[in-house]
Structures are given as C-alpha cells and as structure tokens.
C-alpha positions as CSV (number, residue, x, y, z in Angstrom):
1,M,191.0,23.3,-4.8
2,S,187.7,22.6,-6.6
3,P,185.9,25.1,-8.7
4,P,182.8,27.2,-6.3
5,T,179.4,25.5,-7.3
6,V,176.0,27.3,-7.3
7,R,173.7,25.7,-5.2
8,V,170.0,26.3,-6.5
9,A,167.4,26.8,-3.5
10,E,165.0,24.3,-2.3
11,V,162.0,26.7,-2.1
12,G,162.9,27.9,-5.8
13,R,162.9,24.2,-6.9
14,G,159.3,23.6,-5.4
15,V,158.2,26.4,-6.6
16,A,159.1,25.7,-10.5
17,L,158.4,22.2,-9.6
18,A,154.7,22.9,-8.6
19,I,154.5,25.3,-11.8
20,I,155.4,22.7,-13.9
21,A,152.8,20.3,-12.2
22,T,150.4,23.1,-13.0
23,V,150.8,23.7,-16.1
24,A,150.7,19.8,-17.0
25,A,147.2,19.3,-15.3
26,V,145.8,22.0,-16.4
27,F,146.9,20.9,-20.4
28,A,146.1,17.3,-19.3
29,L,142.4,18.1,-18.0
30,E,142.2,20.4,-21.4
31,R,143.0,17.0,-23.9
32,A,140.6,15.1,-21.5
33,Q,138.0,17.7,-21.6
34,S,135.5,15.3,-24.3
35,L,136.1,12.5,-22.1
36,L,136.0,13.8,-18.5
37,M,132.6,15.4,-19.5
38,S,131.1,12.0,-20.9
39,L,132.0,10.2,-17.9
40,L,131.3,12.7,-15.1
41,P,127.5,12.5,-14.8
42,G,128.1,8.2,-14.7
43,I,130.2,8.8,-11.8
44,L,127.9,11.3,-10.1
45,F,125.1,9.3,-10.7
46,G,126.7,6.1,-9.0
47,Y,127.7,8.2,-6.3
48,T,124.4,9.5,-5.5
49,V,122.8,5.7,-5.9
50,N,125.1,3.8,-4.0
51,P,123.7,4.5,-0.6
52,L,120.1,2.5,-1.7
53,V,122.0,-0.3,-3.1
54,L,124.0,-0.6,-0.1
55,W,120.9,-0.2,1.9
56,L,119.4,-3.3,-0.3
57,E,122.8,-5.0,0.0
58,R,122.0,-4.8,4.0
59,I,118.7,-7.1,3.4
60,R,121.2,-9.9,2.0
61,T,120.1,-9.3,-1.2
62,P,122.6,-10.0,-4.7
63,R,124.8,-6.8,-5.3
64,V,123.7,-7.3,-9.1
65,A,120.0,-7.6,-8.1
66,D,120.1,-4.4,-6.0
67,T,121.6,-2.2,-8.7
68,S,118.8,-3.6,-11.4
69,M,116.3,-3.0,-8.9
70,V,117.4,0.3,-8.6
71,M,118.3,1.2,-12.5
72,A,115.0,-0.1,-13.1
73,G,113.3,2.6,-10.8
74,V,115.8,5.5,-11.7
75,V,114.1,4.7,-15.8
76,N,110.7,4.1,-14.8
77,T,110.9,7.1,-12.7
78,R,111.9,9.0,-16.2
79,V,109.6,7.7,-18.1
80,L,106.5,8.8,-15.3
81,G,108.2,12.3,-15.4
82,T,108.4,12.7,-19.2
83,C,105.1,11.3,-19.8
84,S,103.6,13.8,-17.2
85,L,105.7,16.5,-18.8
86,R,104.4,15.8,-21.9
87,G,101.2,18.2,-21.8
88,Q,103.4,20.9,-20.6
89,V,106.0,20.9,-23.3
90,H,103.2,20.8,-26.3
91,A,101.7,24.2,-24.8
92,I,105.0,25.3,-24.9
93,L,105.5,24.2,-28.6
94,D,102.2,25.9,-29.2
95,K,103.5,29.3,-28.1
96,L,106.8,29.4,-29.1
97,P,106.4,30.8,-32.6
98,E,104.7,33.9,-31.1
99,A,107.2,33.8,-28.7
100,V,110.1,34.0,-31.2
101,S,108.4,36.5,-33.2
102,K,107.9,38.9,-30.1
103,L,111.7,38.3,-29.4
104,S,112.8,39.3,-32.8
105,A,110.4,42.6,-32.8
106,R,112.5,43.7,-29.8
107,L,115.7,43.3,-30.7
108,A,114.9,45.2,-33.8
109,D,113.4,47.8,-31.4
110,L,116.9,47.6,-29.2
111,R,119.0,47.8,-32.5
112,K,117.0,51.0,-34.1
113,G,117.4,52.7,-30.3
114,Q,121.0,51.6,-29.9
115,G,122.2,53.7,-33.1
116,N,120.7,56.7,-31.5
117,T,122.3,56.3,-27.7
118,V,125.8,55.3,-29.4
119,E,125.3,59.0,-31.8
120,R,124.2,60.8,-28.2
121,V,127.3,58.9,-26.6
122,Q,129.6,59.9,-28.9
123,T,128.3,63.3,-29.5
124,A,128.6,64.0,-25.3
125,A,132.2,62.6,-25.8
126,S,133.0,65.0,-28.5
127,D,131.6,67.8,-26.6
128,I,133.3,67.3,-23.4
129,E,136.4,66.8,-24.9
130,E,135.9,70.6,-26.7
131,A,135.2,71.6,-23.7
132,T,138.4,70.3,-21.8
133,S,140.7,71.3,-24.9
134,Q,139.1,74.6,-24.3
135,T,139.3,74.8,-20.5
136,A,143.2,74.0,-20.8
137,G,144.1,76.1,-23.2
138,A,142.8,78.9,-21.0
139,T,144.6,78.0,-17.1
140,S,147.3,77.0,-19.1
141,T,148.0,80.6,-20.3
142,A,146.8,82.0,-16.9
143,R,148.7,79.9,-14.2
144,Q,152.0,79.7,-13.9
145,P,154.3,76.8,-12.7
146,W,154.3,75.9,-9.1
147,C,158.1,75.7,-9.3
148,C,158.8,79.3,-10.6
149,S,156.2,81.1,-7.8
C-alpha cells in the first residue's frame, strides 16, 4: 500500500498562479516606469499619425517620403502654434508677480483663520465631551440594566 498523497485543487493552483503573475507584473511595471513613460507618448503619436501616412501611401508614394511629410507638417504646426501664442504667454508672464503676491496674501489669511477655526473646533469638542460625560454619569445611576428588570 502506498502512502496517501495530498492533492492540491486545480482552482487553488490557478488562483495562486494569478496572484503571483499579478505581483510580478506590478513589480515589472514599477521598475520599468521611467522607460515606459518616455516611450508611451511616442507610441501614441505613431498610432495617431499612421492613418495619414497610410492614406498618403495609397497614392503610390514611398513610405519614407510620406512619414517625412507628416513629421514636417507636425513640426511646422507646433512652431506656428508657438509663435501665435507668444503674445499671450508674455501677457501671462507680466501678470505673474501680481498673481503670486495675491496668492501668498490669501494663503497667509488662511493660515491665520485656520488657527481660530481649529481652536473653535477643539473648544466645541471639549464641550461635547463634558456634556456626554455628565449625561452618562447621570443616566448610569438612574437606569438599571435591562437584564435585571
């Protein structure tokens, strides 16, 4: 007679394997985060402009020329957009010191008001605690337990 063998259920193996795979995937993604965050925008951009390149390729032009034209168009669009927004950026930068001073003044006011608010909350909490302790002391002597009535 052979000794009894312990059989692990197939479901248990599958769950354990899924947990191990999930932990390994999370660890691998955490380690590769800097690479993926650099690579992801390029991949998304490539998938975005690929239909345009394919359309140009149907006109029987070389793919290298199509890709070069699309990239030149994208670069030119970004340059023209930057040039057209230059005046607005200068206006924002001119108003920046005033906005920073207003923000710092508001933060200072919040800090001053926060101390008063915290003190009021603490006072209210201590008042509530005193009231409940007084009420609990009065009712504990007046009321009998439910089991003895």
